[in-house]
NUMI-915568 format. One record per residue (C-alpha): residue number from 1; x negated, y, z negated. Coordinates in nm, 2 decimals, padded with zeros to 4 digits. Example, Ala and Ser with C-alpha at 12.3 -4.5 7.8 and 13.67 -1.06 7.14 Angstrom:
% NUMI-915568
<rec pos="1" c1="-01.23" c2="-00.45" c3="-00.78"/>
<rec pos="2" c1="-01.37" c2="-00.11" c3="-00.71"/>
This chain:
% NUMI-915568
<rec pos="1" c1="00.00" c2="00.00" c3="00.00"/>
<rec pos="2" c1="-00.14" c2="00.34" c3="00.10"/>
<rec pos="3" c1="-00.19" c2="00.60" c3="-00.17"/>
<rec pos="4" c1="00.12" c2="00.83" c3="-00.17"/>
<rec pos="5" c1="-00.01" c2="01.11" c3="-00.39"/>
<rec pos="6" c1="-00.12" c2="01.37" c3="-00.13"/>
<rec pos="7" c1="-00.36" c2="01.54" c3="-00.37"/>
<rec pos="8" c1="-00.55" c2="01.22" c3="-00.44"/>
<rec pos="9" c1="-00.53" c2="01.11" c3="-00.08"/>
<rec pos="10" c1="-00.66" c2="01.44" c3="00.05"/>
<rec pos="11" c1="-00.96" c2="01.41" c3="-00.19"/>
<rec pos="12" c1="-01.02" c2="01.05" c3="-00.09"/>
<rec pos="13" c1="-01.04" c2="01.14" c3="00.28"/>
<rec pos="14" c1="-01.27" c2="01.43" c3="00.21"/>
<rec pos="15" c1="-01.51" c2="01.20" c3="00.02"/>
<rec pos="16" c1="-01.54" c2="01.00" c3="00.35"/>
<rec pos="17" c1="-01.60" c2="01.32" c3="00.55"/>
<rec pos="18" c1="-01.25" c2="01.31" c3="00.70"/>
<rec pos="19" c1="-00.92" c2="01.50" c3="00.69"/>
<rec pos="20" c1="-00.56" c2="01.40" c3="00.67"/>
<rec pos="21" c1="-00.39" c2="01.51" c3="01.00"/>
<rec pos="22" c1="-00.03" c2="01.61" c3="00.94"/>
<rec pos="23" c1="00.12" c2="01.85" c3="01.19"/>
<rec pos="24" c1="00.48" c2="01.96" c3="01.12"/>
<rec pos="25" c1="00.61" c2="01.74" c3="01.40"/>
<rec pos="26" c1="00.95" c2="01.62" c3="01.49"/>
<rec pos="27" c1="01.12" c2="01.81" c3="01.77"/>
<rec pos="28" c1="00.88" c2="01.70" c3="02.05"/>
<rec pos="29" c1="01.02" c2="01.35" c3="01.98"/>
<rec pos="30" c1="01.35" c2="01.47" c3="02.13"/>
<rec pos="31" c1="01.17" c2="01.51" c3="02.46"/>
<rec pos="32" c1="01.00" c2="01.17" c3="02.43"/>
<rec pos="33" c1="01.34" c2="00.99" c3="02.39"/>
<rec pos="34" c1="01.54" c2="01.20" c3="02.63"/>
<rec pos="35" c1="01.78" c2="01.29" c3="02.35"/>
<rec pos="36" c1="01.89" c2="01.63" c3="02.23"/>
<rec pos="37" c1="01.87" c2="01.81" c3="01.90"/>
<rec pos="38" c1="02.24" c2="01.81" c3="01.82"/>
<rec pos="39" c1="02.27" c2="01.44" c3="01.89"/>
<rec pos="40" c1="01.97" c2="01.36" c3="01.68"/>
<rec pos="41" c1="02.06" c2="01.57" c3="01.39"/>
<rec pos="42" c1="02.41" c2="01.43" c3="01.37"/>
<rec pos="43" c1="02.35" c2="01.07" c3="01.45"/>
<rec pos="44" c1="02.10" c2="00.90" c3="01.22"/>
<rec pos="45" c1="02.03" c2="00.62" c3="01.46"/>
<rec pos="46" c1="01.92" c2="00.86" c3="01.73"/>
<rec pos="47" c1="01.74" c2="01.07" c3="01.47"/>
<rec pos="48" c1="01.53" c2="00.77" c3="01.37"/>
<rec pos="49" c1="01.46" c2="00.69" c3="01.73"/>
<rec pos="50" c1="01.31" c2="01.04" c3="01.77"/>
<rec pos="51" c1="01.09" c2="01.01" c3="01.46"/>
<rec pos="52" c1="00.99" c2="00.65" c3="01.55"/>
<rec pos="53" c1="00.88" c2="00.77" c3="01.90"/>
<rec pos="54" c1="00.67" c2="01.05" c3="01.75"/>
<rec pos="55" c1="00.50" c2="00.81" c3="01.51"/>
<rec pos="56" c1="00.43" c2="00.55" c3="01.79"/>
<rec pos="57" c1="00.29" c2="00.82" c3="02.02"/>
<rec pos="58" c1="00.09" c2="01.04" c3="01.79"/>
<rec pos="59" c1="00.04" c2="00.85" c3="01.47"/>
<rec pos="60" c1="00.03" c2="01.14" c3="01.22"/>
<rec pos="61" c1="-00.06" c2="01.07" c3="00.86"/>
<rec pos="62" c1="00.26" c2="01.23" c3="00.73"/>
<rec pos="63" c1="00.59" c2="01.24" c3="00.93"/>
<rec pos="64" c1="00.90" c2="01.45" c3="00.86"/>
<rec pos="65" c1="01.25" c2="01.44" c3="01.02"/>
<rec pos="66" c1="01.37" c2="01.73" c3="01.23"/>
<rec pos="67" c1="01.35" c2="02.05" c3="01.04"/>
<rec pos="68" c1="01.70" c2="02.19" c3="00.97"/>
<rec pos="69" c1="01.76" c2="02.48" c3="00.72"/>
<rec pos="70" c1="02.13" c2="02.46" c3="00.75"/>
<rec pos="71" c1="02.20" c2="02.12" c3="00.59"/>
<rec pos="72" c1="02.27" c2="02.24" c3="00.24"/>
<rec pos="73" c1="02.46" c2="02.55" c3="00.34"/>
<rec pos="74" c1="02.68" c2="02.35" c3="00.58"/>
<rec pos="75" c1="02.75" c2="02.10" c3="00.30"/>
<rec pos="76" c1="02.87" c2="02.38" c3="00.09"/>
<rec pos="77" c1="03.12" c2="02.49" c3="00.35"/>
<rec pos="78" c1="02.95" c2="02.77" c3="00.53"/>
<rec pos="79" c1="03.04" c2="02.80" c3="00.90"/>
<rec pos="80" c1="02.77" c2="02.64" c3="01.11"/>
<rec pos="81" c1="02.70" c2="02.64" c3="01.48"/>
<rec pos="82" c1="02.55" c2="02.33" c3="01.64"/>
<rec pos="83" c1="02.38" c2="02.41" c3="01.98"/>
<rec pos="84" c1="02.29" c2="02.11" c3="02.19"/>
<rec pos="85" c1="01.93" c2="02.20" c3="02.24"/>
<rec pos="86" c1="01.85" c2="02.40" c3="01.93"/>
<rec pos="87" c1="01.87" c2="02.37" c3="01.55"/>
<rec pos="88" c1="02.19" c2="02.45" c3="01.38"/>
<rec pos="89" c1="02.25" c2="02.81" c3="01.26"/>
<rec pos="90" c1="02.46" c2="02.96" c3="00.99"/>
<rec pos="91" c1="02.61" c2="03.30" c3="01.11"/>
<rec pos="92" c1="02.66" c2="03.57" c3="00.85"/>
<rec pos="93" c1="03.00" c2="03.57" c3="00.69"/>
<rec pos="94" c1="03.12" c2="03.75" c3="00.38"/>
<rec pos="95" c1="03.05" c2="03.56" c3="00.06"/>
<rec pos="96" c1="03.22" c2="03.62" c3="-00.27"/>
<rec pos="97" c1="03.05" c2="03.52" c3="-00.59"/>
<rec pos="98" c1="03.38" c2="03.37" c3="-00.71"/>
<rec pos="99" c1="03.34" c2="03.10" c3="-00.45"/>
<rec pos="100" c1="03.07" c2="02.94" c3="-00.67"/>
<rec pos="101" c1="03.32" c2="02.82" c3="-00.93"/>
<rec pos="102" c1="03.50" c2="02.61" c3="-00.66"/>
<rec pos="103" c1="03.18" c2="02.50" c3="-00.49"/>
<rec pos="104" c1="03.03" c2="02.37" c3="-00.81"/>
<rec pos="105" c1="03.29" c2="02.09" c3="-00.78"/>
<rec pos="106" c1="03.16" c2="01.98" c3="-00.44"/>
<rec pos="107" c1="02.97" c2="01.66" c3="-00.44"/>
<rec pos="108" c1="02.73" c2="01.71" c3="-00.15"/>
<rec pos="109" c1="02.64" c2="01.34" c3="-00.15"/>
<rec pos="110" c1="02.97" c2="01.29" c3="00.04"/>
<rec pos="111" c1="02.88" c2="01.54" c3="00.31"/>
<rec pos="112" c1="02.84" c2="01.39" c3="00.66"/>
<rec pos="113" c1="02.53" c2="01.58" c3="00.75"/>
<rec pos="114" c1="02.36" c2="01.52" c3="00.42"/>
<rec pos="115" c1="02.44" c2="01.15" c3="00.46"/>
<rec pos="116" c1="02.30" c2="01.16" c3="00.81"/>
<rec pos="117" c1="01.96" c2="01.28" c3="00.68"/>
<rec pos="118" c1="01.97" c2="01.04" c3="00.39"/>
<rec pos="119" c1="02.04" c2="00.75" c3="00.63"/>
<rec pos="120" c1="01.76" c2="00.87" c3="00.86"/>
<rec pos="121" c1="01.52" c2="00.86" c3="00.56"/>
<rec pos="122" c1="01.63" c2="00.51" c3="00.48"/>
<rec pos="123" c1="01.55" c2="00.39" c3="00.83"/>
<rec pos="124" c1="01.21" c2="00.58" c3="00.81"/>
<rec pos="125" c1="01.14" c2="00.40" c3="00.48"/>
<rec pos="126" c1="01.19" c2="00.05" c3="00.62"/>
<rec pos="127" c1="01.10" c2="00.10" c3="00.99"/>
<rec pos="128" c1="00.78" c2="00.30" c3="01.01"/>
<rec pos="129" c1="00.43" c2="00.17" c3="00.96"/>
<rec pos="130" c1="00.32" c2="00.15" c3="00.60"/>
<rec pos="131" c1="00.02" c2="00.38" c3="00.65"/>
<rec pos="132" c1="00.25" c2="00.67" c3="00.75"/>
<rec pos="133" c1="00.37" c2="00.88" c3="00.46"/>
<rec pos="134" c1="00.75" c2="00.96" c3="00.48"/>
<rec pos="135" c1="00.83" c2="01.32" c3="00.42"/>
<rec pos="136" c1="01.16" c2="01.50" c3="00.39"/>
<rec pos="137" c1="01.26" c2="01.87" c3="00.41"/>
<rec pos="138" c1="01.49" c2="02.06" c3="00.17"/>
<rec pos="139" c1="01.58" c2="02.43" c3="00.19"/>
<rec pos="140" c1="01.44" c2="02.66" c3="-00.07"/>
<rec pos="141" c1="01.69" c2="02.81" c3="-00.32"/>
<rec pos="142" c1="01.64" c2="03.17" c3="-00.20"/>
<rec pos="143" c1="01.66" c2="03.08" c3="00.17"/>
<rec pos="144" c1="01.98" c2="02.88" c3="00.10"/>
<rec pos="145" c1="02.12" c2="03.18" c3="-00.09"/>
<rec pos="146" c1="02.03" c2="03.40" c3="00.21"/>
<rec pos="147" c1="02.21" c2="03.17" c3="00.45"/>
<rec pos="148" c1="02.52" c2="03.18" c3="00.23"/>
<rec pos="149" c1="02.54" c2="03.56" c3="00.19"/>
<rec pos="150" c1="02.33" c2="03.68" c3="00.48"/>
<rec pos="151" c1="01.96" c2="03.76" c3="00.47"/>
<rec pos="152" c1="02.00" c2="04.14" c3="00.47"/>
<rec pos="153" c1="02.25" c2="04.12" c3="00.19"/>
<rec pos="154" c1="02.04" c2="03.88" c3="-00.02"/>
<rec pos="155" c1="01.74" c2="04.12" c3="00.01"/>
<rec pos="156" c1="01.95" c2="04.42" c3="-00.09"/>
<rec pos="157" c1="02.12" c2="04.23" c3="-00.37"/>
<rec pos="158" c1="01.78" c2="04.13" c3="-00.52"/>
<rec pos="159" c1="01.74" c2="04.50" c3="-00.59"/>
<rec pos="160" c1="02.09" c2="04.64" c3="-00.65"/>
<rec pos="161" c1="02.25" c2="04.34" c3="-00.83"/>
<rec pos="162" c1="01.99" c2="04.09" c3="-00.93"/>
<rec pos="163" c1="02.22" c2="03.90" c3="-01.17"/>
<rec pos="164" c1="02.45" c2="03.82" c3="-00.89"/>
<rec pos="165" c1="02.17" c2="03.68" c3="-00.68"/>
<rec pos="166" c1="02.04" c2="03.49" c3="-00.98"/>
<rec pos="167" c1="02.38" c2="03.32" c3="-01.02"/>
<rec pos="168" c1="02.37" c2="03.22" c3="-00.65"/>
<rec pos="169" c1="02.01" c2="03.10" c3="-00.66"/>
<rec pos="170" c1="02.08" c2="02.90" c3="-00.97"/>
<rec pos="171" c1="02.37" c2="02.73" c3="-00.79"/>
<rec pos="172" c1="02.18" c2="02.66" c3="-00.47"/>
<rec pos="173" c1="01.88" c2="02.53" c3="-00.67"/>
<rec pos="174" c1="02.10" c2="02.27" c3="-00.84"/>
<rec pos="175" c1="02.26" c2="02.15" c3="-00.52"/>
<rec pos="176" c1="01.92" c2="02.14" c3="-00.35"/>
<rec pos="177" c1="01.79" c2="01.93" c3="-00.64"/>
<rec pos="178" c1="02.08" c2="01.69" c3="-00.59"/>
<rec pos="179" c1="01.99" c2="01.66" c3="-00.22"/>
<rec pos="180" c1="01.62" c2="01.61" c3="-00.30"/>
<rec pos="181" c1="01.71" c2="01.32" c3="-00.54"/>
<rec pos="182" c1="01.92" c2="01.16" c3="-00.26"/>
<rec pos="183" c1="01.63" c2="01.18" c3="-00.02"/>
<rec pos="184" c1="01.39" c2="01.03" c3="-00.28"/>
<rec pos="185" c1="01.62" c2="00.75" c3="-00.35"/>
<rec pos="186" c1="01.63" c2="00.68" c3="00.02"/>
<rec pos="187" c1="01.25" c2="00.65" c3="00.04"/>
<rec pos="188" c1="01.11" c2="01.00" c3="00.07"/>
<rec pos="189" c1="00.75" c2="01.01" c3="-00.06"/>
<rec pos="190" c1="00.69" c2="01.38" c3="00.00"/>
<rec pos="191" c1="00.94" c2="01.66" c3="-00.04"/>
<rec pos="192" c1="00.86" c2="01.98" c3="00.15"/>
<rec pos="193" c1="01.06" c2="02.29" c3="00.03"/>
<rec pos="194" c1="01.12" c2="02.53" c3="00.31"/>
<rec pos="195" c1="01.14" c2="02.89" c3="00.19"/>
<rec pos="196" c1="01.09" c2="03.11" c3="00.51"/>
<rec pos="197" c1="01.33" c2="03.39" c3="00.41"/>
<rec pos="198" c1="01.15" c2="03.46" c3="00.09"/>
<rec pos="199" c1="00.85" c2="03.60" c3="00.27"/>
<rec pos="200" c1="01.04" c2="03.93" c3="00.28"/>
<rec pos="201" c1="01.03" c2="03.96" c3="-00.10"/>
<rec pos="202" c1="00.77" c2="04.13" c3="-00.31"/>
<rec pos="203" c1="00.56" c2="03.92" c3="-00.55"/>
<rec pos="204" c1="00.78" c2="03.98" c3="-00.85"/>
<rec pos="205" c1="01.10" c2="03.92" c3="-00.66"/>
<rec pos="206" c1="00.96" c2="03.61" c3="-00.50"/>
<rec pos="207" c1="00.87" c2="03.48" c3="-00.85"/>
<rec pos="208" c1="01.22" c2="03.55" c3="-00.98"/>
<rec pos="209" c1="01.43" c2="03.43" c3="-00.69"/>
<rec pos="210" c1="01.22" c2="03.16" c3="-00.54"/>
<rec pos="211" c1="00.92" c2="03.02" c3="-00.74"/>
<rec pos="212" c1="01.11" c2="03.00" c3="-01.07"/>
<rec pos="213" c1="01.39" c2="02.80" c3="-00.92"/>
<rec pos="214" c1="01.15" c2="02.58" c3="-00.72"/>
<rec pos="215" c1="00.98" c2="02.51" c3="-01.05"/>
<rec pos="216" c1="01.31" c2="02.38" c3="-01.18"/>
<rec pos="217" c1="01.36" c2="02.16" c3="-00.88"/>
<rec pos="218" c1="01.00" c2="02.02" c3="-00.91"/>
<rec pos="219" c1="01.04" c2="01.95" c3="-01.28"/>
<rec pos="220" c1="01.35" c2="01.74" c3="-01.21"/>
<rec pos="221" c1="01.19" c2="01.53" c3="-00.93"/>
<rec pos="222" c1="00.83" c2="01.48" c3="-01.04"/>
<rec pos="223" c1="00.92" c2="01.19" c3="-01.26"/>
<rec pos="224" c1="00.98" c2="00.99" c3="-00.93"/>
<rec pos="225" c1="00.61" c2="01.03" c3="-00.83"/>
<rec pos="226" c1="00.68" c2="01.22" c3="-00.51"/>
<rec pos="227" c1="00.45" c2="01.49" c3="-00.40"/>
<rec pos="228" c1="00.59" c2="01.84" c3="-00.33"/>
<rec pos="229" c1="00.50" c2="02.10" c3="-00.07"/>
<rec pos="230" c1="00.59" c2="02.47" c3="-00.07"/>
<rec pos="231" c1="00.62" c2="02.59" c3="00.29"/>
<rec pos="232" c1="00.67" c2="02.96" c3="00.39"/>
<rec pos="233" c1="00.66" c2="03.13" c3="00.72"/>
<rec pos="234" c1="00.50" c2="03.47" c3="00.81"/>
<rec pos="235" c1="00.23" c2="03.65" c3="00.62"/>
<rec pos="236" c1="00.24" c2="03.52" c3="00.27"/>
<rec pos="237" c1="-00.10" c2="03.64" c3="00.15"/>
<rec pos="238" c1="00.07" c2="03.86" c3="-00.12"/>
<rec pos="239" c1="00.27" c2="03.55" c3="-00.25"/>
<rec pos="240" c1="00.00" c2="03.29" c3="-00.29"/>
<rec pos="241" c1="-00.05" c2="03.32" c3="-00.67"/>
<rec pos="242" c1="00.33" c2="03.30" c3="-00.73"/>
<rec pos="243" c1="00.35" c2="02.99" c3="-00.51"/>
<rec pos="244" c1="00.07" c2="02.82" c3="-00.70"/>
<rec pos="245" c1="00.24" c2="02.90" c3="-01.04"/>
<rec pos="246" c1="00.55" c2="02.70" c3="-00.94"/>
<rec pos="247" c1="00.39" c2="02.36" c3="-01.02"/>
<rec pos="248" c1="00.37" c2="02.26" c3="-00.66"/>
<rec pos="249" c1="00.13" c2="01.99" c3="-00.53"/>
<rec pos="250" c1="00.06" c2="02.17" c3="-00.19"/>
<rec pos="251" c1="00.12" c2="02.49" c3="-00.01"/>
<rec pos="252" c1="00.19" c2="02.50" c3="00.37"/>
<rec pos="253" c1="00.12" c2="02.83" c3="00.54"/>
<rec pos="254" c1="00.17" c2="03.00" c3="00.87"/>
<rec pos="255" c1="-00.09" c2="03.08" c3="01.13"/>
<rec pos="256" c1="-00.38" c2="03.33" c3="01.14"/>
<rec pos="257" c1="-00.18" c2="03.53" c3="01.40"/>
<rec pos="258" c1="00.09" c2="03.58" c3="01.14"/>
<rec pos="259" c1="-00.17" c2="03.73" c3="00.90"/>
<rec pos="260" c1="-00.27" c2="03.42" c3="00.69"/>
<rec pos="261" c1="-00.64" c2="03.39" c3="00.62"/>
<rec pos="262" c1="-00.65" c2="03.02" c3="00.53"/>
<rec pos="263" c1="-01.02" c2="03.02" c3="00.41"/>
<rec pos="264" c1="-00.94" c2="03.32" c3="00.18"/>
<rec pos="265" c1="-00.64" c2="03.13" c3="00.05"/>
<rec pos="266" c1="-00.84" c2="02.82" c3="-00.02"/>
<rec pos="267" c1="-01.08" c2="03.03" c3="-00.23"/>
<rec pos="268" c1="-00.78" c2="03.12" c3="-00.45"/>
<rec pos="269" c1="-00.64" c2="02.77" c3="-00.48"/>
<rec pos="270" c1="-00.76" c2="02.52" c3="-00.75"/>
<rec pos="271" c1="-00.87" c2="02.18" c3="-00.62"/>
<rec pos="272" c1="-00.57" c2="02.00" c3="-00.77"/>
<rec pos="273" c1="-00.34" c2="02.18" c3="-00.52"/>
<rec pos="274" c1="-00.36" c2="02.12" c3="-00.15"/>
<rec pos="275" c1="-00.37" c2="02.38" c3="00.12"/>
<rec pos="276" c1="-00.20" c2="02.29" c3="00.45"/>
<rec pos="277" c1="-00.21" c2="02.47" c3="00.79"/>
<rec pos="278" c1="-00.23" c2="02.66" c3="01.01"/>
<rec pos="279" c1="-00.27" c2="02.62" c3="01.39"/>
<rec pos="280" c1="-00.02" c2="02.84" c3="01.56"/>
<rec pos="281" c1="00.27" c2="02.63" c3="01.69"/>
<rec pos="282" c1="00.36" c2="02.87" c3="01.97"/>
<rec pos="283" c1="00.06" c2="03.05" c3="02.11"/>
<rec pos="284" c1="-00.18" c2="02.76" c3="02.07"/>
<rec pos="285" c1="00.03" c2="02.44" c3="02.06"/>
<rec pos="286" c1="00.31" c2="02.54" c3="02.29"/>
<rec pos="287" c1="00.14" c2="02.77" c3="02.54"/>
<rec pos="288" c1="-00.23" c2="02.68" c3="02.51"/>
<rec pos="289" c1="-00.42" c2="02.42" c3="02.71"/>
<rec pos="290" c1="-00.56" c2="02.10" c3="02.56"/>
<rec pos="291" c1="-00.90" c2="02.26" c3="02.55"/>
<rec pos="292" c1="-00.76" c2="02.56" c3="02.37"/>
<rec pos="293" c1="-00.60" c2="02.33" c3="02.11"/>
<rec pos="294" c1="-00.91" c2="02.13" c3="02.06"/>
<rec pos="295" c1="-01.13" c2="02.44" c3="02.02"/>
<rec pos="296" c1="-00.89" c2="02.61" c3="01.78"/>
<rec pos="297" c1="-00.85" c2="02.30" c3="01.57"/>
<rec pos="298" c1="-01.23" c2="02.23" c3="01.55"/>
<rec pos="299" c1="-01.29" c2="02.59" c3="01.45"/>
<rec pos="300" c1="-01.03" c2="02.57" c3="01.18"/>
<rec pos="301" c1="-01.18" c2="02.25" c3="01.05"/>
<rec pos="302" c1="-01.52" c2="02.41" c3="01.04"/>
<rec pos="303" c1="-01.39" c2="02.71" c3="00.85"/>
<rec pos="304" c1="-01.23" c2="02.48" c3="00.59"/>
<rec pos="305" c1="-01.52" c2="02.23" c3="00.57"/>
<rec pos="306" c1="-01.62" c2="02.32" c3="00.21"/>
<rec pos="307" c1="-01.27" c2="02.26" c3="00.07"/>
<rec pos="308" c1="-01.19" c2="01.91" c3="-00.04"/>
<rec pos="309" c1="-00.82" c2="02.00" c3="-00.09"/>
<rec pos="310" c1="-00.73" c2="02.08" c3="00.27"/>
<rec pos="311" c1="-00.49" c2="01.90" c3="00.51"/>
<rec pos="312" c1="-00.50" c2="01.98" c3="00.88"/>
<rec pos="313" c1="-00.16" c2="02.10" c3="00.99"/>
<rec pos="314" c1="00.03" c2="02.35" c3="01.20"/>
<rec pos="315" c1="00.16" c2="02.68" c3="01.08"/>
<rec pos="316" c1="00.52" c2="02.56" c3="01.12"/>
<rec pos="317" c1="00.73" c2="02.30" c3="01.30"/>
<rec pos="318" c1="00.63" c2="02.24" c3="01.66"/>
<rec pos="319" c1="00.88" c2="02.34" c3="01.93"/>
<rec pos="320" c1="01.06" c2="02.07" c3="02.13"/>
<rec pos="321" c1="00.88" c2="02.17" c3="02.45"/>
<rec pos="322" c1="00.52" c2="02.14" c3="02.30"/>
<rec pos="323" c1="00.32" c2="01.94" c3="02.56"/>
<rec pos="324" c1="00.24" c2="01.59" c3="02.44"/>
<rec pos="325" c1="-00.12" c2="01.64" c3="02.56"/>
<rec pos="326" c1="-00.16" c2="01.93" c3="02.32"/>
<rec pos="327" c1="-00.03" c2="01.73" c3="02.03"/>
<rec pos="328" c1="-00.27" c2="01.45" c3="02.12"/>
<rec pos="329" c1="-00.56" c2="01.70" c3="02.14"/>
<rec pos="330" c1="-00.47" c2="01.83" c3="01.79"/>
<rec pos="331" c1="-00.45" c2="01.48" c3="01.64"/>
<rec pos="332" c1="-00.76" c2="01.35" c3="01.81"/>
<rec pos="333" c1="-00.97" c2="01.65" c3="01.72"/>
<rec pos="334" c1="-00.86" c2="01.61" c3="01.36"/>
<rec pos="335" c1="-00.93" c2="01.24" c3="01.36"/>
<rec pos="336" c1="-01.28" c2="01.28" c3="01.52"/>
<rec pos="337" c1="-01.40" c2="01.56" c3="01.29"/>
<rec pos="338" c1="-01.64" c2="01.46" c3="01.02"/>
<rec pos="339" c1="-01.82" c2="01.65" c3="00.75"/>
<rec pos="340" c1="-02.09" c2="01.38" c3="00.71"/>
């Protein structure tokens, strides 16, 4: 059985002069199977075929299902649009705090889309090679709250009526925790918490409305032995310390083009927390050549060569249209690199 603790595993690889290679990879599998995003995200058999195709073709060290920030909000009754060739979206609609009292009674374990992701994880648990770590995504409490009330309203409420936002984040954190436990019971070995909307907050607001609630989620699931990752998009250099204080096992960060200096981040991070990132999923992986990908990846590995707590990854999830050759170039460069 392969080591499942990503901190221990990252250090074990480093001692051998190697790196874990774990791009945030899922959507390109839709192209490999000839499926579409809507079908895969709503049919767990098709979803598993997509993930299985990715694993068979690219053999990453960690695999996640298709990234979808709308699962929890949809399970709580928010209007959701399901395009055929894109991820589901939650349009802004007026939200009244009084709705929470009714929504607290909702058992999300009966929601069809929650169940679809749980069933996908079950198939991943039994059907994928043992040496691939099974990951799962959950939405961060602030990002889920922003989906429910609208991102602009959430940002404004964090200043004008923080208690209202606290009540909503407390509620979303609890429902997200329930979802995380369902995924862990289904076989998830790593939980990645997606908190992209929180990048707009200042450090103190980020701590209050994201990190503190994520700490609650982590405290409730760590007994299961799963590793946890805190993923944010955009320039998060001002938020690193708050992310580290949440009790997380790893932080996953966006690309250099978005303002993230990964080497500078690694200097701030203790060795018992892993740093993941941060090849650009669009400019490099989607639109670059295989040579561009290999050069960028090799340069990043060299920059991070002195840090034992580093996993080679992408800055965010790869677009569906990412050329398979570019993904292979990324994986092969990571596999072939050695510090010895």
